[in-house]
N, C-alpha and C positions, 0 to 999 in steps of 0.2 A: 273248667274243673270237670273231672270225670264224674259220672253217676255213681251212687253207692254200690259197693260190691255185694254180691250175694251172701258172703260170709257175715258181713256186718248186718244185713237184713235178718239173717237167721238168729244172730246173737240178740238183736233187739226184740225179736219175737219171743225168745226164751226169757228175757228179762220181764217182758210184759206178763208172761205166764207165771213167773215167780212172784211178781208183785201181786198178781191175782190170788196166788196161794197164800201170800202173807196176809192179804186182806181177809182171806177165808179162815185164818186162824182166829178163832173167837176168844179162846181163853188161854192166856199165856202165864197164868198165875202158877200153874204147876210146873214142875221142872221139865217134864217132857215137852210141853208146849213151848216153853222158853227155849229149849235146845233146838227144836225144829225151826223156830223163828230165827235163831242165830245162824243156823246153817243156810237157811234160805237167803238171809240178808248177805251173808258172805258170798254165796254164789252170784247173787245179784250184783254185788260190788265187783267181783272178778270179771263177770261178763261185761259190766259197764267199762272197766279198765281196758279190756281187750278191744271193745268197740272204739274207745278213744284212741288207742294205739293204731288201729287200722286206719282211722280217719287221718291221723297225723302222717302216717306213711304215704297215704295216697296224696295228701297235700304236698309233701316234699317231692314226690315223683312228678306231680303236675308242675311244680315250680321249676324243676330241672328241665322239663320239656319246654316250658315257656322260655327259659333262658336260651336253650338250643335254637328254637325257632327265631328268637330275636337276633341271635348271631347270624343265622342264615339270611334273614331279611336284610341285615346290614351289609353282608357280603354281596347280595344281589343288587342292592342300591349302589354300592361302589362299582360293581361290574357295569351296571347301566350307565353310570357317569363316565367311565372309561370308554364305553362304546360310543356314547354321544360325542366325546372329545375326538375319537378316531374318525368318526363320520365327518365332523367339521373340518379336520385336517385333510381328509380325502377330497372333500369338496373344494378346498382351497388349492390342492395340488392339481385337480382336474381343471380348474379355471386357469391356473398357470400353464398347464399343458396345451389348452386350447389357444392361449395367446402365443405360445411358442410355435404351435402348428401353423397358425395364421402368418406368423413372421416367416417361417420356412417356406410356406406356400408363395409368399411374395418374392422371396429370394429365388425360388425355383422358376417362377415366371421370368424373372430378370435373367437368370442363367440360361434359360431356354432361348431367349432372344440373342444373347451373346453366342450361344452354340450355333444357332442358325446363321449368324453372321460369319463365324469362323468356318462353318461348313461350306458356305458359298465361296469363301476365299480358298479353301482347300480344293474344291472342284475346279476353280480356275487354275490353280497350280498344277493339278493333275492333268488338265487339258494341255497346259504348256509342256509338261513333262512328256506326255504322250506324243506331242508334235516333235519334240527333240529326239525322242526315242525312235520314232519312225525314220528320221533322217539317219540316225546312227545305224539302224538295222540295214538300210540300203547300202551304207558303206561297208558293213560287215559282209553282206552278201557278195559285193564286188570283190572284196579281199579274199574271201574264202573260195570264190570261183577261180581266182587266179592260182590259189594254193592247190586246188584240186587238179587243175589243168597241169600244173607243174609236176604233181605227184604221178599223174597218169602217164605223162611223157616219160618220167623216170622209170616207172614200172614197165612201160612198153619197151624201152631200150634194154632194160635188164632181162626181159623175156625174149630177147632176140627178135624184136620187131613185132611180136604178136600183141594184139590190143584187145582188151575186154570191152571196148566201147561198143554200145549197141546202136543199131540203126532204127530209124523210124519205120513202122510197117508200111510197105508199099512205096518206099522211097530209098534213094541211094545216098541221101544226106545223113549225117550223124545226128543223134539226139544229144543236144547240148545239155550240160548239167542243169541249167536253169530253164530248160524248155524254151530256148530263144526262138522267136518266130522270124520268118523272112523279113528283110529290111522293108520298111514302108508299110507294114501291116497296120491297119486302122483298128483301134480299140473300139469294139461295139458297145461296151458297158464300162463305166468307171469302176475303179477298184473298190470293192465292198469294204466297209469299215471292219476291222478286226481288233480284238483285245490285244494290246501290246504287252501286257504283263498279267496273265490270268492266275498266277500262283503267288501265294503270300510271301514266301521266302525268296522268290526269284530263282531263275535258272542258274546252275553253275556255269562258269564262263564257257566251258567246252560244250555244254548242252545248248547254250544260247547260239553258238556257232552252228551246231548241227541243225537246230530248228529253223535257222534262217538261211539254210543252203538249199539242198535238193527238194525239201518238202514244200517250199514256197514257189508258187507259179509266178511268172513275170508280171510286173505291175501293168504292162501295156495290155495284157489280155488275160485277166484272171479266170475267165470262164472257159478257156480253151483247154479241155481235158480229154484224154484218150487219143490225142494225136501223136503222142510219144510214149515212152515207157519210163518207169522209174530206173534211175541209174545210180548205183552206189559203188564207190571205190572201196570195197569192203575191207580189204586187208590194210592198206595204209591209213584209212580213216578210223576204223573202229578198234583195231587191235590194241592200241595204247590206252583205250578207255576201260578195258575190262578190269584191270587191277584198281584203277582210281574210282570206279563207280560201284562195282559189285563186291570187291574184297574190302569192305568197310564194316565198321561196327553196326550191327543191326539193332535198331531201337525197338522194333515190334516183334513180338513172338507170333507163332502160328495161331495161337488162340485169339490174339488181337485181330489178325487178318480174317479169321473165320467169322467174326462177330459182325452183325449188321450195324452196330454202333461205331464201327471204324470210321474215323474222321480223316479223310484223305487230304483235307485242306491244311492239316498240321504237318504235312510231309512236303519235302522238296521232291523234284522229279527223280533225282538219284535214288531217294528212298523208295519211291514208287517202283522203280525198276528192280530194286532188291526185293521188294514184296512180291512182285510178279515172279521172280526166280524162286522164291519160297513156295508160291502157289504151285508152280509147275513141278517143283521137287516133291511136293506132297502127293501129287497125282502120278508120280513116277514117269513123267514124260520122257526123261532121258533114257530110261530103261525100255520103255515101250517103243520109242522111235529109234533106239539104238544110235544115238548121236552123242558127240562130246559136248561138254558144257560150254566150250567156246562158241560152238555153233548156235546154241540157244541164246547166249548173250548177244551174239551178233544179230540174230533175228530180232531180239527185243530192241536193240538200238536202231535197227533199220525201221522197225514199225514206229518207234518213237519219233524218228526224224521225218516220218511220212505224215504225221498229224500236223495240222495247221494251228495257229494260235487263235482259234475262235473263242468267243466267250463261253460257249457251251460244248460244241462238238470238237473237243480237243483231246489231247492224250490223257488228261485226268478223267474225262468222261469214259474213255475206253477202259482205263484202270477201274473206275467205279463199277462199270457193268461186269467186268471180269471178276472183281472181288465179290460182288453180290451173287453172281452165278456160282462162285466158289463156296459161298455160304449156303446156297441152295443144295449143291451137290455133296459137299463134304461136311460143312458145319451142321446142316440139318439131316444128313444121312441119306438124301435122295439118291446120290450117286451109287449107292450099293445095289440099286435095282438095274443098273446099266453096265455094259462092258467097260473095262478100264480104259481101253483105247478111245472109246466114244467120249468118255468123260474128259480125257485130256484134249481131244480135238474140239469139243464144245468150248473149252476155255481158250483155245487158240482162236476159234471163230469169234468169241466175245471180244478179244483184244483187237481184232481186225475189222469189226463190224461197221465202223465208221471211218475207215482209213482214208485219209486225204479229203475229208469232208470240206466243201468250200464255204460252209456257213450259209448257204442259200438252198432252200428245200426243193423237192421234186416239182412242185407247182411253179416255182420261179424258173427252173430249168426248161420246162415245157413251154411256159408262156413266153419266155425270151428266145425260144428256138436256139438254145445253146447247142454247140456241137455234141455235147454229151447226150442230150435228149434225142438228137437226130441219130446218134449211133445206136441207142437202145430203144428207139421207136416209142419214146414216152412211157415205157413200161418199167416200173421200179428202177428209175434212172440211176439214182445215187447208190442204191443197194447193189445193182449190177456193177457199178464202178468200184464200190468198196471191195467186192469179192474179186474183181479183176485186179485191183491194186494189190490185194494180198498175195495173189499168185504171181504178180510181177515181182514182188519182193522175193518170193520163193524161187524164182528163176535163177537167182544168183546162188551159186554153189555154197558160198560162205555163209549164207543165211537160210538155206533150204533145209528146214528141219524134217521134211518128209523124204529126203534123198535116200535113206537106207531102207525104206519100205519096198516090198516087192510090187510088181506092176498092178496086181489085182487089189492089194490092200491100199496102194496109193490112189487108185481110181476111186475106191470107196471112201477114203478119207477126203479127197477133193469134193466128192458129191455131198458128203455130210456138211463140210464147211460152207460150200456154196449155197446149198438149200437153206441152211440155218441163217446165213447172213441175209439172203433174199427175203426170208420170212419177217425181217424187222421192218419191212415196208408197212406203214400204218394203213395204206389203202387195202391191204389184205387182212387187217386185224379181225374184222368181224366175220370173215369167212373162216379163219382158223378157230375163232371162238365158238361159232355155231357148230362146227364139226366136233369140237371137244365136248360141248354141252349136250349134243345129241347122243353121245356114246355113254351107255350105262356103265361100261367098264372097258378097260384097255388091256389088250394082250401084248405085253412087252416082248414076247417072242416074235411078234410080227414087226417087220421093219417099218411098215407104214405107221403103226401106232407109236413106235419108238420115235420116229422122226417127228410126228405130231407133237409129242411131249417135248422133244428137243427144241422145236420151234417155239412153243409156248414158254418154255423156261427161259430162253434167250430174250423173247419179247418182254416177259415180266422183268427180267434183270435190266433190260434197256430202259424201262420206265419206272425203276424201283426206287427213285429218290424219295418218294413219299413213305417208303418203309423205314427210312433212316430217321434218326432224331430230328426234331422239327427245326433246330437251328441249322442243321446240315441241309435238309430238304428245302428250306426257305432260301438258302444261299444258292442252291442249284436252280431253283425257280427264278431267282433274280438274274442269274447268268443266262438262262434260256430266254427270258423276256428281253434281255439286252440284245441277244442275237436276233430274236424275232423283230424287235423294233428297228434294228439296223437294216434288216431286209425291207421292212415297211417303208423306211425312209428312202432306201434306194429305189423301190418301186415308184414312190411318189416323184422322185427326182427325174427318173427317165421316162415318166409319163405312163407307166403301167398302172392298172387298177390295184389299189392297196389291199392286200389280203386282210380280211376283217380281224383275225386273231393277231395280226402284227401291226395294227394301227394304234400307236401310242395314245391317240386322242380318245379312243373308245374302249380300250381293254383295261380292266382292273384285275390285278393279279389274284386276289383272294377268290373272286367269283370264277375266274378262269380255272384255278386249281380245284375248286369245289366241283365244278362241272366235269373236269377231266377225271376226277376220282369217281364220280357217279357213272359216267358214260364208258370209261375205258378201264381204269385200274381195278376197281372193286369187282366188276363182272369177271375180268380175266383171272385175278388171283383167287376168287371163289371157285371158279371152274377148275383151276389147276389144283387147288387144295382139296377139292372133292375126290380127285384121283390120287393125290399125294398129300395125305393128312399131315405130314411133317411140316408143311408150310402154312398151317392155319394161323400160326403166330403172326405171319405177315399180314393177314387180313385184319387182325386186331390192331396192328400198328397203323395200317392204312386208315381204319375207321377213326383212330385217335387223332391222327394228323388232319383228317378231313374235318373233324369237329373243330379243331383249332382254326383252320382256314375259314370255316363257316362263321365262327364267332368273330373273327377279324372282319369278315365281309359285312356282318350285321353292324359291327361297331363303326365301320367306315361309311355305312349308308346313312348314319345319323347326320343331319345338317349341322354345320358349325356356325354359330352366330357371329364369329369374328371374321369370317371370310365372305367375300362377295363372289357371286358366280362369275366365271371368266367371260369376257366380252366375246361375242361371236364375230369372227372375222370373215370377210367376204372371200369368195373363191380367188379373186385376183390378188388379194393380199397374201393368201396362203401360198400362191404360186411365186410371188415375187420377193417375199420377205422371209428370211429364215426364222423359224421359231424353235421350240424344243424338238420338233420333228426333223429339222434339217440341219441341226448342229449348232443352234444358237446357244446363248448362255442358259444353263439349266436353272430351274426354280426349285425351291425346297418347299414341300408341303408337309407340315408337321401334324396336320389334323387327320388326314385320311389315308395317306399312302406312305408308309414308313418302310417299305420293303426294299428299297434300293440302298438304304443306309444301315438298317438294323440287321443284327445277326451275321454280320460279315466283318472279319478282322483282316481283310485283304486291303492293304494300303495302296495297292496298285490296280485295284479292280475298277478301272475307269469305265465310265458310262458313255455309250454312243451319243448321248445328248450333248456331252461336253467334249467329245473327242474330235479334234480337227483331222482331216485327211488331206494328203497332197493331191492337188488337181491333176487330172489326166494330162499327159504330155502329147496326146494325139493332136495332130495338126488339123484333122478334118472335123473334129467335134470339140471346139474350144469351149471352156466353161463360161457360163453366163454369170457375170458378176452379180453378187447379191449384196444387198444393203444389210447393215447390222446396226443394232442399237448403239447410241453414243457411249453408253456405260460399259459396253462389252470391251474387255481388254484382251481377248483371245482371238485367235484366227479361226473363223468358222468355216465349215465345209461348204464349198460352192455348189450351186445348183447347175446340173448338166442338162443340155438340150437333149431331146429325145432322138436317139440315133435312128438311122434308116433301117428298115427291115422289121420294125416292131408294129 
């Protein structure tokens, strides 16, 4: 109940005063006294009635408020009961979800085991397919060689007996299309393993024939390079391909090709050639070099046919470098600082920078005393060979895109291409980087400073896979490790010291990539972006991918309680029995190394661990038979004796 209102208190006080006055009336016997008494009593009664009414109104108001509060309390009680009911239902659903999650976890473990089993069977089938594919390619090369010889004889007769056949330098014998060596030549080194199908969609039939013809060195002597020249029957071989390859519907716009997110693994090789034509059209290469479109297309096909089917250093890698350099120059706007002709020639150098790469690095060439290392005196061996191979292609008029330049401009163009390709030698990386870092600013009107930037831009494009989306860069890293491990296996087989970064028993991909980012990529890209701020986004992409590699490396470093450490084998066992290093049956590790299987949708991306190769046919260095495990159902690569001269 509320307290008494001030109005009621005042009325009571007035009544008390009136009562006091009534008591003060002493004599009411006369009329006047009686009248005053009556008036006073009336006022007292009216005041008392008003006070009673006020009290009644206040009581009714309090009753209404009590009823309202009682309704609110009932509503709150009902809401509380509903909340308690919902809480009990949520607890029940949570328990049901935990049970379902536990059941799904059990099924996941079961499916993981089934997946590992199927993966092992798939690897075995891939190995068998690679073995059959290698035999098929040998037959294709023989058939195509016969076709080329017939076409050349026909072309020679139609030209009145003149022949376009080239001769070996310093020799009177002709250079055969397959670089055939004199009869009885002994193979110093067995044929290195190569990827038989590095592209997801496979080559078109006509491109498969091209890739297995002039670009492949003979099986008997894969490391003899530089003793002959590239030989292309340009007209009869490439002319019919222009319409079928280049005049097709284009899936990718120029904006797609400019982007660093472009995924070349979604393209077949015909689409890559079309994208290259779009790149060169955008930089006005035809107008600058004053050549017809057919000459550019013939050049692209000649370059394509000169790349080998290595896991990493293949035509797709050449496209990858060219496309990333196109992103630097055109997509990011860096090319506006340079002359138009230099921009076009830089993209030509990028396409040819690894031409005819054998899949074995400079260190192997020098250590094995390969003819190529003798020719170039162990100085930038492969880079010199790539540049020379590019200009061997340009020696043919049908593919010579520099043919219409005047003598002075042609000399400058050749110098730019050669210098830029030679700069991709990693042995010179820190020298170029130190020179760039010591310069506070660059004068692009100076040829030396321009060439320094050209070199660094191509070097950055050459190692730019970490700038791409992680699923793409991880796939490139897997391909590179496949090629590295193949070289390491070959070094072990022929008795050479195994290069540490190519030893599959010691190298882990995440740690290797993290170290490569710290030592090579980030310093180079930061130095270039300091002079070319348009490329700062590349540094951010590098740092993001490096963080992913580091997190994977930390995760892989954690011990797995379900796996026992591999047993240590003696040196004699490692030399006499094939394991993962020498082509034995591959093993699947699902706890620490998932990089050879994840992130790759290439169904033909065979691993050198599971790929058999055909033994050398040399009579002087027969293969040493190797034992294999009873469970192995595939043909393993044999171990070769160390040849003389090493």
